[in-house]
C-alpha positions as CSV (number, residue, x, y, z in Angstrom):
1,X,38.7,29.6,45.1
2,X,42.4,28.7,45.3
3,X,44.8,29.2,48.2
4,X,46.1,32.5,46.8
5,X,42.6,33.9,46.5
6,X,41.9,33.0,50.2
7,X,45.1,34.7,51.4
8,X,44.5,37.8,49.2
9,X,41.1,38.2,50.9
10,X,42.8,38.6,54.2
11,X,45.2,41.2,52.8
12,X,42.4,43.3,51.2
13,X,42.8,47.0,51.9
14,X,39.2,47.9,51.8
15,X,38.2,45.0,54.1
16,X,41.0,46.0,56.5
17,X,39.8,49.6,56.6
18,X,36.2,48.4,57.4
19,X,37.5,46.4,60.3
20,X,39.6,49.3,61.6
21,X,36.5,51.5,61.6
22,X,34.6,48.8,63.5
23,X,37.5,48.7,66.0
24,X,37.3,52.4,66.5
25,X,33.5,52.3,67.0
26,X,33.7,49.4,69.5
27,X,36.6,50.9,71.5
28,X,35.0,54.3,71.9
29,X,34.6,55.2,75.6
30,X,36.4,52.2,76.9
31,X,39.4,52.3,79.3
32,X,42.8,51.4,77.9
33,X,42.9,47.8,76.6
34,X,46.2,45.9,76.4
35,X,46.2,42.8,74.1
36,X,49.2,40.5,74.0
37,X,50.3,38.2,71.3
38,X,53.0,35.5,71.7
39,X,54.2,35.1,68.1
40,X,57.1,36.6,66.1
41,X,55.1,36.2,62.9
42,X,52.2,38.1,64.5
43,X,54.6,40.9,65.5
44,X,55.9,41.0,61.9
45,X,52.4,41.4,60.6
46,X,51.5,44.1,63.1
47,X,54.6,46.1,62.6
48,X,55.0,45.6,58.8
49,X,51.4,46.6,58.3
50,X,51.5,49.6,60.6
51,X,48.5,48.1,62.6
52,X,49.5,49.9,65.9
53,X,49.2,53.3,64.1
54,X,45.7,52.4,62.9
55,X,44.3,51.6,66.3
56,X,42.6,54.1,68.7
57,X,44.7,55.5,71.5
58,X,43.1,53.3,74.1
59,X,43.9,50.0,72.3
60,X,47.5,48.7,72.7
61,X,49.2,45.6,71.2
62,X,52.1,44.2,73.2
63,X,54.5,41.4,72.3
64,X,55.1,38.5,74.6
65,X,57.6,35.6,74.5
66,X,56.8,34.6,70.9
67,X,60.4,34.0,69.7
68,X,61.8,30.5,70.6
69,X,65.3,31.4,69.5
70,X,65.2,34.5,71.7
71,X,64.3,32.6,74.9
72,X,66.8,29.7,74.4
73,X,69.1,29.7,77.5
74,X,72.6,31.0,77.2
75,X,73.9,27.9,79.0
76,X,72.5,25.6,76.4
77,X,74.2,27.4,73.6
78,X,77.5,27.4,75.5
79,X,77.1,23.8,76.4
80,X,76.6,22.8,72.8
81,X,79.8,24.8,72.0
82,X,81.7,22.9,74.7
83,X,80.3,19.5,73.5
84,X,81.7,20.3,70.0
85,X,85.1,21.1,71.5
86,X,85.1,18.0,73.7
87,X,84.0,15.7,70.9
88,X,86.6,17.1,68.5
89,X,89.4,16.6,71.1
90,X,88.3,12.9,71.3
91,X,88.4,12.5,67.5
92,X,84.6,12.7,67.1
93,X,84.2,15.3,64.4
94,X,80.5,16.2,65.0
95,X,78.6,18.1,62.4
96,X,76.4,20.6,64.2
97,X,73.3,22.0,62.4
98,X,70.8,24.7,63.5
99,X,68.7,27.5,62.1
100,X,70.1,30.7,60.7
101,X,68.9,33.0,63.6
102,X,70.1,30.6,66.3
103,X,73.5,30.4,64.5
104,X,74.0,34.1,65.4
105,X,72.6,34.3,68.9
106,X,75.2,36.0,71.1
107,X,76.4,34.6,74.5
108,X,79.3,35.9,76.7
109,X,81.4,33.0,75.4
110,X,80.5,33.3,71.7
111,X,77.9,32.1,69.2
112,X,77.7,29.2,66.9
113,X,78.9,31.5,64.2
114,X,82.0,32.1,66.2
115,X,82.4,28.3,66.6
116,X,82.3,28.0,62.9
117,X,85.0,30.6,62.5
118,X,87.2,28.5,64.9
119,X,87.1,25.6,62.4
120,X,84.3,23.5,63.7
121,X,81.7,22.0,61.3
122,X,78.6,24.1,61.9
123,X,75.9,24.3,59.3
124,X,72.8,26.3,58.9
125,X,69.7,24.3,57.9
126,X,66.1,25.3,56.9
127,X,64.5,22.3,58.6
128,X,65.4,19.3,60.7
129,X,64.9,17.2,57.5
130,X,68.1,18.8,56.2
131,X,69.9,17.5,59.2
132,X,68.5,14.0,58.5
133,X,69.8,14.3,54.9
134,X,73.3,15.3,56.1
135,X,73.4,12.4,58.5
136,X,72.5,10.0,55.7
137,X,75.3,11.5,53.5
138,X,77.9,11.3,56.3
139,X,77.3,7.9,58.0
140,X,80.8,7.9,59.6
141,X,80.2,11.2,61.5
142,X,77.8,12.1,64.3
143,X,75.3,14.8,63.2
144,X,73.6,16.9,65.8
145,X,70.7,19.2,65.4
146,X,70.5,22.0,68.0
147,X,66.8,21.9,68.1
148,X,64.8,25.0,69.3
149,X,61.2,25.8,68.8
150,X,57.7,25.9,70.2
151,X,55.0,23.3,69.3
152,X,55.2,24.1,65.6
153,X,58.8,23.1,65.3
154,X,58.6,20.3,67.9
155,X,56.1,18.4,65.7
156,X,58.4,17.9,62.7
157,X,61.3,17.2,65.1
158,X,59.2,14.3,66.6
159,X,58.3,13.1,63.1
160,X,61.9,13.1,62.0
161,X,63.0,11.3,65.2
162,X,60.3,8.7,64.4
163,X,61.8,8.2,60.9
164,X,65.3,7.9,62.3
165,X,64.2,5.2,64.7
166,X,62.4,3.3,62.0
167,X,65.4,3.4,59.7
168,X,68.0,2.7,62.5
169,X,70.0,5.8,61.6
170,X,72.4,5.7,64.5
171,X,74.5,8.9,63.8
172,X,71.6,11.3,64.1
173,X,71.2,13.2,67.4
174,X,69.5,16.3,68.7
175,X,70.0,18.8,71.5
176,X,66.5,19.6,72.6
177,X,65.7,23.1,73.7
178,X,62.0,22.8,72.7
179,X,59.5,24.8,74.7
180,X,55.7,24.9,75.2
181,X,53.8,28.2,74.7
182,X,50.7,28.1,77.0
183,X,52.8,27.6,80.2
184,X,54.8,30.7,79.3
185,X,51.6,32.7,79.1
186,X,50.4,31.2,82.4
187,X,53.7,32.2,84.0
188,X,53.4,35.8,82.8
189,X,49.9,36.0,84.3
190,X,51.1,34.6,87.6
191,X,53.9,37.1,87.6
192,X,51.5,40.0,87.3
193,X,51.9,40.9,83.6
194,X,48.6,42.7,82.8
195,X,46.7,42.3,79.6
196,X,43.0,42.1,78.8
197,X,43.1,39.6,76.0
198,X,45.4,37.2,74.3
199,X,46.0,36.7,70.5
200,X,47.1,33.1,70.1
201,X,49.5,32.0,67.4
202,X,47.9,30.2,64.5
203,X,50.7,27.8,63.8
204,X,51.1,26.6,67.4
205,X,47.3,26.2,67.5
206,X,47.5,24.1,64.4
207,X,49.3,21.6,66.6
208,X,47.7,21.9,70.0
209,X,44.2,23.0,68.8
210,X,41.7,25.3,70.5
211,X,41.7,22.9,73.5
212,X,45.4,23.5,74.1
213,X,44.6,27.1,75.1
214,X,41.3,26.6,76.9
215,X,42.7,26.5,80.5
216,X,44.1,30.0,80.1
217,X,40.6,31.2,79.7
218,X,38.9,28.9,82.2
219,X,41.5,29.2,85.0
220,X,42.5,32.9,84.6
221,X,39.5,34.6,83.0
222,X,41.4,35.8,79.9
223,X,39.6,36.2,76.6
224,X,41.5,34.7,73.7
225,X,41.4,34.7,69.9
226,X,43.4,32.3,67.7
227,X,44.5,34.3,64.7
228,X,46.1,33.8,61.3
229,X,48.9,35.8,60.0
230,X,47.5,38.3,57.5
231,X,46.6,41.9,58.4
232,X,42.9,41.2,58.4
233,X,43.4,38.2,60.6
234,X,45.1,40.4,63.2
235,X,42.6,43.2,62.9
236,X,39.7,40.7,63.3
237,X,41.4,39.2,66.4
238,X,41.6,42.7,67.9
239,X,38.0,43.5,67.1
240,X,36.8,40.2,68.6
241,X,38.7,40.8,71.8
242,X,37.3,44.3,72.1
243,X,33.8,43.0,71.7
244,X,34.4,40.3,74.4
245,X,35.8,42.8,76.9
246,X,33.0,45.2,76.1
247,X,30.3,42.5,76.6
248,X,31.9,41.0,79.7
249,X,32.5,37.7,77.8
250,X,35.3,35.4,78.7
251,X,35.8,32.7,76.1
252,X,38.2,31.6,73.4
253,X,37.3,32.2,69.7
254,X,39.0,30.6,66.7
255,X,39.4,33.3,63.9
256,X,41.8,30.9,62.0
257,X,39.2,28.3,61.2
258,X,40.6,27.8,57.8
259,X,43.5,25.9,59.4
260,X,43.0,25.3,63.2
261,X,40.7,22.6,64.5
262,X,39.4,22.3,68.0
263,X,41.4,19.1,68.7
264,X,44.5,20.3,66.8
265,X,46.8,17.8,64.9
266,X,46.3,14.6,66.9
267,X,48.9,12.7,64.9
268,X,51.5,15.3,65.7
269,X,50.5,15.4,69.4
270,X,50.9,11.6,69.6
271,X,54.4,11.8,68.0
272,X,55.4,14.5,70.4
273,X,54.1,12.4,73.4
274,X,56.0,9.4,72.0
275,X,59.4,11.0,72.2
276,X,59.2,13.9,74.7
277,X,58.6,14.3,78.4
278,X,57.3,17.7,79.8
279,X,59.7,19.2,82.3
280,X,60.4,22.5,84.1
281,X,62.6,24.6,81.9
282,X,64.6,27.8,81.8
283,X,63.7,30.6,79.4
284,X,66.3,33.2,78.6
285,X,65.5,36.4,80.5
286,X,62.3,34.8,82.0
287,X,63.7,32.3,84.5
288,X,62.4,28.8,85.1
289,X,58.8,28.1,84.0
290,X,57.1,25.0,85.3
291,X,56.2,22.3,82.8
292,X,57.3,24.4,79.9
293,X,60.1,22.3,78.4
294,X,60.4,19.1,76.4
295,X,63.2,16.6,76.9
296,X,63.6,13.2,75.3
297,X,62.1,10.3,77.2
298,X,64.5,7.8,78.8
299,X,63.9,5.2,76.2
300,X,65.1,7.6,73.5
301,X,68.2,8.9,75.3
302,X,70.4,7.5,72.6
303,X,69.1,10.2,70.3
304,X,70.2,13.0,72.7
305,X,73.8,14.2,72.4
306,X,74.0,15.1,76.1
307,X,73.8,11.3,76.8
308,X,77.3,11.1,75.4
309,X,78.8,14.5,76.3
310,X,77.7,16.7,79.2
311,X,80.4,19.3,80.0
312,X,80.0,21.7,82.9
313,X,79.3,25.3,81.9
314,X,79.5,28.4,84.1
315,X,76.5,30.4,85.3
316,X,76.2,33.2,82.8
317,X,74.1,36.4,82.6
318,X,71.1,36.1,80.3
319,X,71.5,39.6,78.9
320,X,74.1,42.3,78.5
321,X,73.9,45.3,80.8
322,X,71.2,47.7,79.7
323,X,69.4,45.2,77.4
324,X,65.6,45.2,78.0
325,X,64.9,42.1,76.0
326,X,63.4,40.5,79.2
327,X,60.9,43.3,79.6
328,X,60.0,43.1,75.9
329,X,59.4,39.3,76.2
330,X,57.1,40.0,79.2
331,X,55.1,42.5,77.2
332,X,56.2,45.3,79.5
333,X,58.1,47.3,76.9
334,X,58.6,47.9,73.2
335,X,62.0,48.2,71.5
336,X,62.2,52.0,71.2
337,X,62.2,52.2,75.0
338,X,65.6,50.4,75.0
339,X,68.6,52.9,75.1
340,X,70.6,50.5,72.9
341,X,67.9,50.1,70.2
342,X,69.1,51.2,66.8
343,X,72.2,52.7,68.2
344,X,74.6,50.3,69.9
345,X,72.3,47.4,69.1
346,X,71.5,46.6,65.5
347,X,71.2,43.4,63.5
348,X,74.8,43.7,62.4
349,X,76.0,44.2,66.0
350,X,73.3,42.8,68.3
351,X,73.5,43.1,72.0
352,X,70.5,41.0,72.9
353,X,68.7,38.0,71.3
354,X,65.6,40.0,70.4
355,X,67.6,41.8,67.8
356,X,69.1,38.6,66.3
357,X,66.2,36.3,65.4
358,X,63.9,37.3,62.6
359,X,61.1,36.5,65.1
360,X,62.6,38.9,67.6
361,X,60.6,42.0,68.3
362,X,63.6,44.3,68.2
363,X,64.7,42.9,64.9
364,X,61.2,43.4,63.4
365,X,61.0,47.0,64.7
366,X,64.4,47.7,63.3
367,X,63.6,46.1,59.9
368,X,60.5,48.2,59.4
369,X,61.7,51.3,61.0
370,X,59.0,51.2,63.7
371,X,59.3,53.9,66.3
372,X,55.9,53.8,67.9
């Protein structure tokens, strides 16, 4: 059986219908159950496949802080804009790279797209490897990658930094806004967000393994299922969570065994540990979360652009007035509850970050016309 056959099995309509019937049987007579996921790709699967409409009335799926671009602080975007301006004024014509959705994230002082329109060299890349290639092609210019992402994106960033160090590529820098996923879930629990089970993102779990999530279950009594990204994956995760709640079981199950190992990707973990220290970090619309950020270790500070430029930036509001992106990221609301959604806030004229990123819940709901 090849990879396509494996994936198609998890998209199978008849199998999905069987799992839905099992969900309805198992959920019968239970109080309302709220299950949270923390992954933009999971939200895309749930919404695109109409999974919420297939579930019984007492089973709810809510979206947590699963979009790394959405939670990147306003101040960091503004600071990188100011670094560009300061560097250009000093004759250092920095090339700035970032991902397409980060390129458009709005702030009160403008986006990276606005910076591009002002004449600065800002380029959209598909991976940090593209930034490496640009740095090799432009040895006389500083090339900076504005580097967001959870563990999944941090791993290739660490790998690329390792390659840069080994080659002695001196013009390659990053601005790290990397974040860690489990501490965000822990912060939500401590803040009182109520959910009966957690669907863990498969790609993050590929890096941190099952063991990276275990303390959420052991310390807070929350059942978890690590899930893949096809419709049957998500339905199976929901079914497994319902069964655990029904049987009074508190454990973590790995539905995504075809990819995720208990220990995770140990090589990637070592590279991340080599280059990054864990720190307290701000999340847009969520505040400061302890031990949830990654900054470059002191011995690698020459790779961090803020070692050379560190302009002051004003304190800015995380969200425009009326935007409920913060409540959506906490799993307290869904996009149709926002008065701006689909009216004054659309992908063409977004008010909040959840409408900009392709992993943002508002953007996903708008794309698929979800109103439930």
